[in-house]
N, C-alpha and C positions, 0 to 999 in steps of 0.2 A: 793109455798109450798114445792115442791120437792127440790129446791135449799137449803132451810133451813134444810131439813133432811140430805142432803149430807154434808152441812157445819157442822151440829151437829155431824154427824158420824165421820167426819175427825178430829174434835177437840177431841172427846172422844177417838178415836183410837190413836191420837198423845200422849195424856196424858197417856194412858195405856202402850204404847210402851216405852215412856220416863221414866216412873216410875218403869219399870221392872228391877229387879236386874239381872245383867249378870255376868257370871263366866268365866274367861279367864285363859288360861295357857300362861305364858310368859317365853320364853326360850331366854337367852342372847346368842347372836352369837359373839359379840365382844364389847370390851370397849377400846376406844383409847383416850389417853390424848391429849389435844390441847395446844400447846406452846403459850406463850404470844408473842406479837410483839417485845418487847425489853427485857423483863424480865418476867419470869413465877412466879406468886405469889400464884397460886393455883395448887398444884401438885397432880395428881391422879396416884397412883401406885396400880392399881387393876388388878386382874386376875380372870379368871373363872375356877372353879375346879369341878371335878366330872361329872358324867353322867347328873346330873341336871343343871350343869353349874351355880353354885351359885357364888355370888360375894365374893371375899376375898381380903384383902389388906388394904392399908392406903390412906387417903386423908390428905394432909398437907396444911394448910392455913398459909402462911407466914405473913399475914396481916388480920385484922378484915374485914370481908365482910359486910360493913355498907352501909348506904344510899347514900354515895358518889359514889357508883358503880351502874351499871345497869346490869341486867341479860337479855341476849338475848336467848330465847328458840325457837328452830325451829324443826318442825316435818316433816318427809318425808316418804311416802309410796312407796314401790317398785311395780309399776304397769306396765305391758306390757314391761318389760325389762328396765324401766327407773325409776329413783327416782323423784317422783312428790311431790310438796309441800302439806303437810298435813293440817288438819283443826285446829291444835293448834300451833299458832305462836305468841309469846308474847315477848314484851320488857317491862320490869318493874324494879322497885326497888327491892332489895333483900327481904325485909320484906313482901312485897305484893306477890312476887313470891313464897316464902316458905310457907306462910300462905294459899294462894289461890290455888296454883297449886301443889307444891311438897307434902305437907301433904295429900291432897285429892287424888292425882292420881299417884304419883311416890315414895311414902315413902318406904324406904328399911326396911324390917323386917329381923331381924337377931337373931341368937342364942346368939351371943356375939358381943357387939358393944358399943362404947362410943359416937356414933352420937346423936345429939339432936333429940328428938322425937316429939316436938311440935313447932308450929310457934313462940311462945313466946321465946322458948329456942334458936331459930335460928335467932333472931332479936336483935342485929346483930349476925352473925355467927362468933364466936370468933376465933382468931388465935390459932393455935395449931395443933396437930396431932391426927387424928381420925382413928379408925380402924373398920373394919366390917368383920365378919366371917359367912360364909354360908348365905349370904344375898339374899333375893328374893324381888320382888316388889309386894306390896299389890294391888290387883285389886278389892277390895271390893266395892269401890265407882265409878268404871268405868261405863260409860253409855253404853246402849246396842248398840250404833252406834259407832263402832271402826273399823279402817282398820285392817282386818285380814291379816296374812302373814308377810312379812318382813317390818319392820319400823325402821327408823333411827331418833334418837333424839339428837340434838346438844345443849349444854349449854355453853354459852360464858360469861365470866365475863369481863365487859368493864368499863373503866373510862376515861373520857376526849377523847373519840373516839378511844382509844387503847384497844386491847385485852390483858388481863393479865393472861389468862389461861382458861381452860374449859375441857369439856369431850364430847365424841361422843359415844353414845350407839346404837348398832344395835341389835334389838330383833325380835323374831318371835312370833306372837300373834295368838292363836287359841282358839276356843270355848272349854271349859273344858267339859269332859264327866261327865254326872250327875250320 
């Protein structure tokens, strides 16, 4: 009987913790473009401005980012002086990545931007030049279990085993004051 009570308590506790909305502050520390192996087709010319370190600049897609590509997304947390692999590491097709991960967890909110804002608009992500001004990451849908402190996120665009560009973001994540 006691085992059932403990099991029931753990299940209810997990549901209550997992469904709780969390509010985080994300501060960008750096944004570094990643060159392609032979040629770079996805060019990030972004910089961080102001005390809030908001994203400003352009992203140039020299080719449609369609389903012939794969996106490799890796997360790392800075723990005890070392970068350790995080809990979100995904290799997927662009449509799945933008719809399932980008829109939910990494969408850039901006005062002025021509970046697509929905998964349908990003599939395929059309070639062209996109700009963002005063961009921040939406944390509205982040789960309560997130590595606080320094985190590094790497996004690589791959086709036929070759890297065609990408970006590496280093951010500091903290609980927001209520």
